[in-house]
C-alpha positions as CSV (number, residue, x, y, z in Angstrom):
1,M,3.1,3.9,-3.8
2,R,3.2,1.7,-6.9
3,K,6.6,3.1,-7.8
4,K,7.9,2.4,-4.3
5,L,6.6,-1.2,-4.5
6,K,9.1,-1.7,-7.3
7,T,12.0,-0.8,-4.9
8,A,13.2,-3.9,-3.1
9,S,14.1,-2.0,0.1
10,F,10.5,-0.6,0.4
11,A,8.4,-3.0,2.4
12,A,11.1,-5.6,1.9
13,A,9.1,-8.4,3.6
14,V,6.1,-7.9,1.4
15,D,5.6,-10.4,-1.4
16,R,4.7,-8.3,-4.5
17,D,3.1,-11.3,-6.2
18,D,0.8,-11.7,-3.1
19,V,-0.3,-8.1,-3.3
20,T,-1.0,-8.3,-7.1
21,Q,-2.8,-11.6,-6.7
22,G,-4.9,-10.3,-3.8
23,A,-6.1,-7.3,-5.8
24,E,-6.9,-9.6,-8.7
25,E,-8.8,-12.1,-6.5
26,I,-11.1,-9.3,-5.1
27,G,-11.5,-7.8,-8.5
28,V,-10.0,-4.4,-7.8
29,D,-7.3,-2.6,-9.8
30,L,-4.1,-2.5,-7.8
31,A,-3.8,1.3,-7.9
32,E,-7.4,1.6,-6.6
33,L,-6.7,-0.9,-3.8
34,I,-3.6,1.1,-2.7
35,T,-5.5,4.3,-2.8
36,T,-8.3,2.8,-0.7
37,I,-5.9,1.4,1.9
38,V,-4.0,4.6,2.2
39,D,-7.2,6.6,2.6
40,A,-8.4,4.1,5.3
41,L,-5.2,4.4,7.2
42,E,-4.9,8.2,7.1
43,P,-7.1,8.8,10.2
44,L,-4.9,6.3,12.1
45,A,-1.6,8.0,11.1
46,D,-0.7,9.3,14.6
47,E,-1.5,6.0,16.2
48,L,0.5,4.1,13.6
49,G,3.4,6.5,13.9
50,I,3.3,7.6,10.3
51,A,1.8,11.1,10.6
52,G,3.3,13.6,8.3
53,Q,4.8,11.0,5.9
54,E,4.0,11.2,2.3
55,A,2.0,8.2,0.9
56,G,3.3,8.3,-2.7
C-alpha cells in the first residue's frame, strides 16, 4: 500500500501530506496505520465493493 501511495494515479484525491501528518499526530507509524485500516476494512470488503482485491 505504501508503494501505491507514491503513484499519483492511486487515490489521486488523497493528500499524501495529510496522511503522513495524521499518522504522526496520533503517534502511529504510517505502515502500522495502513495495516490497521486494511485489517479493519477487510470484513466490509463485499459491502464496499472491494472483495477479492489485493491490498498491497
